[in-house]
C-alpha positions as CSV (number, residue, x, y, z in Angstrom):
1,M,2.3,19.6,11.8
2,K,0.1,17.0,13.4
3,F,2.0,13.7,14.2
4,I,-0.1,10.7,13.4
5,P,2.2,7.7,14.1
6,H,2.2,4.6,11.9
7,D,1.6,1.3,13.7
8,Y,5.3,0.5,13.6
9,Q,6.1,4.0,15.1
10,Q,3.6,3.6,17.9
11,Y,5.1,0.2,18.6
12,A,8.6,1.7,18.9
13,I,7.3,4.6,21.0
14,D,5.7,2.1,23.5
15,F,8.8,0.0,23.5
16,I,11.0,2.9,24.6
17,K,8.4,3.9,27.2
18,N,8.1,0.4,28.6
19,N,11.8,-0.4,28.8
20,E,14.3,1.5,30.8
21,V,17.0,0.1,28.6
22,A,16.2,0.0,24.9
23,A,18.1,-0.7,21.7
24,V,16.1,0.5,18.8
25,L,17.5,-0.6,15.4
26,L,15.5,1.5,13.0
27,D,16.4,1.4,9.3
28,M,16.9,4.8,7.6
29,G,13.8,6.7,6.9
30,L,11.6,5.2,9.6
31,G,11.5,8.4,11.7
32,K,13.6,7.4,14.7
33,T,13.9,11.0,15.9
34,S,10.2,11.7,16.0
35,I,9.6,8.3,17.6
36,T,12.1,9.0,20.3
37,L,11.0,12.5,20.9
38,T,7.4,11.4,21.3
39,A,8.4,8.8,23.8
40,V,10.5,11.3,25.7
41,N,7.6,13.8,25.7
42,D,5.3,11.2,27.2
43,L,7.8,10.2,29.8
44,I,8.3,13.8,30.9
45,F,4.8,15.2,30.8
46,D,2.4,12.2,31.1
47,S,4.1,9.6,33.4
48,F,6.5,12.1,35.0
49,E,9.3,9.4,34.9
50,V,11.9,11.7,33.4
51,S,12.8,15.3,34.0
52,K,16.2,15.9,32.2
53,V,17.3,14.2,29.0
54,L,20.6,14.2,27.2
55,V,20.7,13.5,23.5
56,I,24.1,12.5,22.1
57,A,24.3,12.7,18.3
58,P,26.6,13.3,15.3
59,L,27.4,17.1,15.1
60,R,25.2,18.0,12.2
61,V,22.3,15.9,13.5
62,A,22.7,17.4,17.0
63,R,22.8,20.9,15.6
64,D,20.1,20.7,12.9
65,T,18.0,17.5,12.9
66,W,16.8,17.2,16.5
67,P,15.9,20.9,16.9
68,A,14.1,20.8,13.5
69,E,12.0,17.7,14.6
70,I,11.0,19.4,17.8
71,K,9.8,22.5,15.9
72,K,8.2,20.4,13.2
73,W,5.5,18.5,15.2
74,D,2.7,20.2,17.1
75,H,2.8,17.9,20.1
76,L,6.5,18.6,20.7
77,K,6.6,22.4,20.4
78,H,6.3,22.9,24.2
79,L,9.5,20.8,24.7
80,R,12.4,23.1,25.9
81,Y,15.7,22.2,24.3
82,S,19.2,23.5,24.4
83,V,21.9,22.6,21.8
84,A,25.4,22.3,23.4
85,V,27.7,22.5,20.4
86,G,30.3,25.1,19.3
87,S,33.0,26.7,21.5
88,E,33.4,25.7,25.1
89,S,31.7,28.9,26.3
90,E,28.8,28.3,24.0
91,R,28.5,24.7,25.2
92,L,28.6,25.8,28.9
93,A,26.0,28.4,28.3
94,A,23.7,25.9,26.6
95,L,24.1,23.4,29.5
96,R,23.2,26.1,32.0
97,K,19.9,27.0,30.3
98,E,16.7,25.6,31.7
99,A,15.5,22.9,29.4
100,D,13.9,19.5,29.1
101,I,16.4,18.1,26.5
102,Y,20.0,18.9,26.1
103,I,21.6,18.0,22.8
104,I,25.4,17.5,22.4
105,N,27.6,16.1,19.7
106,R,29.3,12.8,20.4
107,E,32.8,14.3,20.2
108,N,32.1,16.3,23.4
109,V,31.0,13.5,25.6
110,D,34.4,13.2,27.2
111,W,34.5,16.9,27.7
112,L,31.0,16.9,29.3
113,V,31.8,14.1,31.7
114,N,35.4,14.9,32.6
115,K,36.2,18.5,31.9
116,S,33.1,20.7,31.8
117,R,32.5,20.7,35.6
118,V,28.8,20.5,34.9
119,S,26.9,18.1,37.1
120,F,25.9,15.0,35.1
121,D,22.3,14.8,36.5
122,F,20.5,13.5,33.4
123,D,18.0,10.8,34.2
124,M,17.6,9.7,30.6
125,V,20.2,9.5,27.8
126,V,19.5,9.0,24.1
127,I,22.4,7.9,21.9
128,D,21.6,8.7,18.3
129,E,23.8,6.4,16.2
130,L,24.7,3.9,18.9
131,S,27.2,2.4,16.5
132,S,29.5,5.3,17.1
133,F,30.2,3.8,20.6
134,K,31.3,0.4,19.2
135,S,34.9,1.0,20.2
136,H,35.5,0.1,23.8
137,Q,38.9,2.0,23.6
138,S,37.4,5.3,22.6
139,K,37.2,8.2,25.1
140,R,33.5,8.7,24.4
141,F,32.8,5.1,25.4
142,K,34.9,5.2,28.6
143,S,33.5,8.6,29.6
144,L,29.8,7.5,29.2
145,L,30.5,4.2,30.9
146,K,31.8,6.1,33.9
147,V,28.5,7.9,34.5
148,R,26.3,5.1,33.2
149,P,25.3,3.9,36.8
150,F,23.6,7.3,37.4
151,I,21.4,7.1,34.3
152,K,17.9,5.7,34.9
153,R,16.8,5.3,31.3
154,I,18.9,4.9,28.2
155,V,18.0,4.5,24.5
156,G,20.4,3.5,21.7
157,L,19.3,4.3,18.2
158,T,21.0,3.0,15.0
159,G,20.3,1.4,11.7
160,T,23.8,-0.2,11.4
161,P,24.6,-2.0,14.8
162,S,27.1,-4.5,13.5
163,S,28.5,-3.0,10.3
164,N,31.9,-4.7,10.9
165,G,30.7,-7.9,12.4
166,L,29.2,-9.0,15.7
167,M,32.3,-8.0,17.7
168,D,31.0,-4.4,17.4
169,L,28.0,-5.2,19.5
170,W,29.8,-5.7,22.8
171,A,30.7,-2.1,23.5
172,Q,27.3,-0.8,22.4
173,F,25.4,-3.2,24.8
174,R,27.9,-2.7,27.6
175,I,26.9,1.0,27.5
176,L,23.2,0.1,27.4
177,D,22.9,-2.6,30.1
178,M,26.2,-2.3,31.9
179,G,27.3,-5.8,30.7
180,K,24.2,-7.7,31.9
181,R,23.7,-9.5,28.6
182,L,27.0,-9.7,26.7
183,G,29.3,-9.6,29.7
184,R,31.2,-6.8,31.5
185,Y,34.5,-7.5,29.7
186,I,35.3,-7.7,25.9
187,T,37.7,-10.7,26.5
188,H,34.9,-12.7,28.1
189,Y,32.6,-11.9,25.2
190,R,35.2,-12.8,22.7
191,N,36.1,-16.1,24.4
192,A,32.4,-17.0,24.8
193,Y,31.2,-16.4,21.3
194,F,34.2,-16.2,18.9
195,L,37.1,-18.2,17.5
196,P,40.4,-16.9,16.2
197,D,40.3,-16.3,12.4
198,K,43.2,-14.6,10.7
199,R,46.5,-14.9,12.7
200,S,50.2,-14.8,12.4
201,A,52.1,-17.0,14.9
202,D,50.8,-16.0,18.3
203,R,49.1,-12.8,17.1
204,I,45.4,-12.9,16.3
205,F,44.2,-10.3,13.8
206,T,40.5,-11.2,13.5
207,Y,37.9,-13.4,15.1
208,K,34.9,-15.2,13.6
209,P,31.7,-16.3,15.4
210,A,31.8,-19.8,16.8
211,D,29.1,-22.3,15.7
212,G,25.7,-21.2,17.0
213,A,27.2,-18.0,18.5
214,E,25.2,-15.6,16.3
215,Q,21.8,-17.0,17.5
216,M,23.0,-17.1,21.1
217,I,24.0,-13.4,20.9
218,Y,20.7,-12.5,19.3
219,D,18.8,-14.4,22.1
220,R,20.8,-12.6,24.8
221,I,19.8,-9.1,23.6
222,S,16.4,-9.7,22.2
223,D,14.4,-8.6,25.4
224,I,15.7,-5.0,25.1
225,T,16.1,-4.8,21.3
226,I,13.7,-4.2,18.5
227,S,14.5,-3.9,14.9
228,M,12.7,-2.6,11.9
229,K,13.7,-2.5,8.2
230,S,12.3,0.2,6.0
231,A,11.4,-2.3,3.3
232,D,8.9,-3.9,5.7
233,Y,7.1,-0.7,6.5
234,L,7.7,1.9,3.8
235,K,6.8,1.6,0.1
236,L,10.1,2.7,-1.2
237,P,10.9,2.8,-4.9
238,E,13.0,0.0,-6.4
239,C,16.8,0.2,-5.8
240,I,18.9,-1.1,-8.6
241,I,22.6,-2.0,-7.8
242,N,24.8,-1.9,-10.8
243,E,28.5,-2.6,-11.3
244,V,30.4,-0.7,-14.0
245,P,33.7,-2.6,-14.7
246,V,36.8,-0.9,-15.9
247,F,40.0,-2.5,-17.0
248,M,43.6,-1.3,-16.6
249,D,46.0,-1.9,-19.5
250,V,49.0,-4.2,-19.3
251,K,51.4,-1.5,-18.0
252,E,49.0,-0.2,-15.4
253,K,48.1,-3.6,-14.2
254,R,51.8,-4.5,-13.9
255,I,52.4,-1.5,-11.6
256,Y,49.4,-2.6,-9.5
257,E,50.4,-6.2,-9.2
258,T,54.1,-5.4,-8.5
259,F,53.1,-3.2,-5.7
260,K,50.6,-5.7,-4.3
261,E,53.1,-8.5,-4.3
262,D,56.3,-6.7,-3.3
263,M,54.7,-3.8,-1.4
264,V,57.0,-1.5,-3.3
265,A,56.4,0.0,-6.8
266,K,58.3,2.4,-8.9
267,I,55.9,5.0,-10.4
268,K,57.5,7.7,-12.3
269,D,60.8,7.1,-10.4
270,E,59.0,7.6,-7.1
271,E,59.3,4.8,-4.5
272,I,56.2,4.1,-2.4
273,D,56.3,1.8,0.6
274,A,53.5,0.0,2.3
275,A,54.5,-0.7,5.9
276,N,51.6,-2.9,6.8
277,A,48.5,-4.5,5.4
278,A,46.2,-1.5,6.3
279,V,48.5,0.9,4.5
280,L,48.8,-1.4,1.5
281,S,45.0,-1.8,1.4
282,G,44.6,2.0,1.2
283,K,47.2,2.4,-1.4
284,L,45.7,-0.4,-3.6
285,L,42.4,1.3,-3.4
286,Q,44.0,4.5,-4.5
287,M,45.6,2.8,-7.4
288,A,42.4,1.1,-8.4
289,N,40.9,4.6,-8.5
290,G,43.7,5.8,-10.8
291,C,46.1,7.8,-8.6
292,I,48.3,7.3,-5.6
293,Y,50.0,9.6,-3.0
294,D,53.8,9.4,-2.5
295,E,55.5,10.0,0.8
296,D,55.3,13.8,0.2
297,K,51.5,13.6,-0.4
298,K,52.1,14.2,-4.1
299,A,49.5,12.6,-6.3
300,L,50.9,10.4,-9.0
301,K,48.6,9.4,-11.8
302,I,48.3,5.8,-13.0
303,H,45.2,5.7,-15.1
304,D,41.9,7.5,-16.0
305,R,39.8,4.4,-16.4
306,K,37.3,5.4,-13.7
307,L,37.1,9.0,-15.0
308,D,36.3,7.7,-18.4
309,A,33.6,5.4,-17.0
310,L,32.1,8.4,-15.0
311,E,32.0,10.4,-18.2
312,D,30.0,7.7,-19.9
313,L,27.6,7.6,-17.0
314,I,27.2,11.3,-17.1
315,E,26.5,11.2,-20.8
316,S,24.0,8.4,-20.5
317,A,22.2,10.2,-17.7
318,N,21.3,12.8,-20.3
319,G,20.9,15.7,-17.9
320,K,19.5,13.7,-15.0
321,P,21.3,14.7,-11.7
322,L,24.1,12.5,-10.5
323,L,25.6,12.3,-7.1
324,V,29.1,10.9,-7.0
325,A,30.7,9.5,-3.9
326,Y,34.5,9.7,-3.7
327,W,37.0,8.6,-1.0
328,F,40.4,10.1,-1.6
329,Q,41.2,13.8,-2.0
330,H,43.0,13.1,-5.3
331,D,39.7,11.5,-6.5
332,L,38.0,14.8,-5.8
333,A,40.7,16.9,-7.5
334,R,40.7,14.8,-10.6
335,I,36.9,14.7,-10.9
336,K,36.8,18.5,-10.4
337,E,39.5,19.0,-13.1
338,R,37.5,17.0,-15.6
339,F,33.9,17.8,-14.8
340,P,31.9,20.9,-13.7
341,V,30.8,19.5,-10.3
342,R,29.7,21.0,-7.0
343,E,30.5,19.6,-3.6
344,I,27.7,19.0,-1.2
345,K,29.0,20.5,2.0
346,T,26.8,23.3,3.3
347,S,23.1,23.8,4.0
348,K,22.9,25.9,0.8
349,D,24.4,23.0,-1.3
350,I,21.8,20.6,0.1
351,E,19.0,23.0,-0.6
352,D,20.1,23.6,-4.2
353,W,20.6,19.9,-4.8
354,N,17.1,19.1,-3.6
355,Q,15.7,21.9,-5.8
356,G,17.3,20.3,-8.8
357,K,19.8,23.1,-9.4
358,I,22.9,20.9,-9.3
359,P,23.2,18.4,-12.3
360,L,26.5,16.8,-11.0
361,A,27.4,16.8,-7.3
362,V,30.2,15.1,-5.4
363,I,30.1,14.0,-1.7
364,H,32.3,12.2,0.7
365,P,30.6,9.2,2.5
366,A,31.9,10.4,5.9
367,S,29.9,13.7,5.4
368,A,26.9,12.1,3.8
369,G,25.8,10.1,6.8
370,H,23.2,10.4,9.4
371,G,20.4,12.9,9.1
372,L,21.2,14.2,5.6
373,N,18.2,14.1,3.1
374,L,19.1,14.3,-0.6
375,Q,16.2,12.3,-2.0
376,S,14.4,15.3,-3.6
377,G,17.3,16.2,-5.9
378,G,18.0,13.0,-7.7
379,S,17.9,9.2,-7.7
380,T,21.3,8.1,-9.1
381,L,24.4,7.6,-7.1
382,V,27.8,6.7,-8.5
383,W,30.5,5.2,-6.3
384,F,33.8,6.4,-7.8
385,G,35.8,4.9,-5.0
386,L,34.7,2.3,-2.4
387,T,35.0,2.2,1.4
388,W,35.5,-0.8,3.7
389,S,32.9,0.7,6.1
390,L,29.5,-0.9,5.7
391,E,28.0,1.9,7.9
392,L,29.2,4.7,5.7
393,Y,28.3,2.7,2.6
394,Q,24.7,2.1,3.7
395,Q,24.3,5.6,5.1
396,C,25.4,7.2,1.9
397,N,23.1,5.0,-0.2
398,A,20.3,5.9,2.1
399,R,20.6,9.6,1.3
400,L,18.8,8.9,-1.9
401,H,16.9,5.6,-1.2
402,R,14.7,6.8,1.6
403,Q,11.2,8.0,2.4
404,G,10.2,10.8,0.0
405,Q,12.0,9.4,-3.0
406,T,9.7,9.0,-5.9
407,D,12.0,7.6,-8.6
408,T,13.7,4.3,-9.0
409,V,17.1,4.6,-7.3
410,V,20.2,3.4,-9.3
411,I,23.5,2.9,-7.5
412,H,26.5,2.4,-9.8
413,H,29.8,1.1,-8.5
414,I,32.8,1.7,-10.8
415,I,34.9,-1.4,-10.2
416,A,38.5,-1.8,-11.4
417,K,38.5,-5.5,-12.3
418,G,41.2,-7.6,-10.9
419,T,41.9,-5.2,-8.1
420,I,41.0,-4.7,-4.4
421,D,37.8,-3.1,-5.5
422,E,36.3,-6.6,-6.0
423,D,37.5,-7.6,-2.5
424,V,35.8,-4.6,-0.9
425,M,32.5,-5.2,-2.7
426,A,32.6,-8.9,-1.5
427,A,33.4,-7.8,2.1
428,L,30.5,-5.2,2.1
429,Q,28.1,-7.9,1.0
430,R,29.4,-10.4,3.7
431,K,29.0,-7.7,6.4
432,E,25.6,-6.9,5.2
433,K,24.5,-10.5,5.6
434,I,25.7,-10.6,9.2
435,Q,24.0,-7.3,10.0
436,N,20.8,-8.4,8.3
437,A,20.8,-11.6,10.3
438,L,21.0,-9.6,13.5
439,I,18.2,-7.3,12.4
440,N,16.0,-10.1,11.3
441,A,16.6,-12.0,14.6
442,V,15.2,-9.2,16.7
443,K,12.8,-7.7,14.2
444,A,9.7,-6.2,15.8
445,K,6.6,-8.3,15.4
446,L,3.7,-6.0,14.8
447,E,0.2,-7.1,14.8
448,V,-1.4,-4.9,12.2
449,A,-5.1,-5.1,12.1
């Protein structure tokens, strides 16, 4: 297929070629893989600035998406690539092949740097989903930082750079520019731009940006960062966000409130403890969904309110395909018990969904992320249970609301009123505002004739 870049794509291609360090914040559906590969192709064969490229990506994207894009476009078919995934022997064999581009999944970065005994002689590194390096304590971050001084060019790609707030940015840009813009140490970054937020005595749990800090951070990174939102460049169909409220009865709500207040509840004579706020949050989300695990991982039913609401949505769809996002395994088990559903897990499942062969499908947000195209099979998504992760939330929504979708996308959220569901929705909206502010601050200015 002949690649004719849109103006915004050419702008991004030129930005990568003209900047040895580049953070490219591309919204879902804008073609970040083809953009980056075109820039890499030019750097290798036109300007001869690069000879060996490492692409780090989520497993499925490394295995399927990058090779598929290379094969798809006429101008890239001469690129030699090698996919280093699978067993250790398979990875080693792939790394020893003669190639222009080596593609590895992010879970194996530590192995590549510290254990493979393969020389790290890549002069360009592309990180697909830069946000997966947001933790400065992770092995992948520490390993890549160790070899960062030997990398001549580096590109970070993501659509969700600050899904949990601006604190996420430090590690990502520390990898990119070795601390030039946001500092070499997380403590210095935190002290310079943030104030303590939630705390208990001397222990600080969260931080919030100081007055004016957001703009200062954006200004610091703007010279190596461009951002593009799909709404600015693609004519996507409308996306309607809908909340479907459900209400627990008095007995069910009493169990929920008792557990919330006392951190202990008696459900069918089973005692469940919440040792800390994180565990409590997870258990309250379970209860809002209608079930909860005890200490023996046995699922105890509390209510079927969300299942009833899902049944109503299925009926009102009148045969139109529905994709249901679940979070806990007991959600999946109960949905399967009540409805004839099929999980989206394999390439065959994806193919059948996109061909309209699956009227009701279920998917976990963690497996519905980067690089998965489901827009051909339906346009309605139902969130049975919510997640605190803005990144997973946005990525899952973007499986349907993306380039190639022809129908209005409807995203239903089944919300148990008076529960933590409402807090999660509010938190997702707050995080989205912060992220959108970042994206808007460094948004690419294209002069379209």
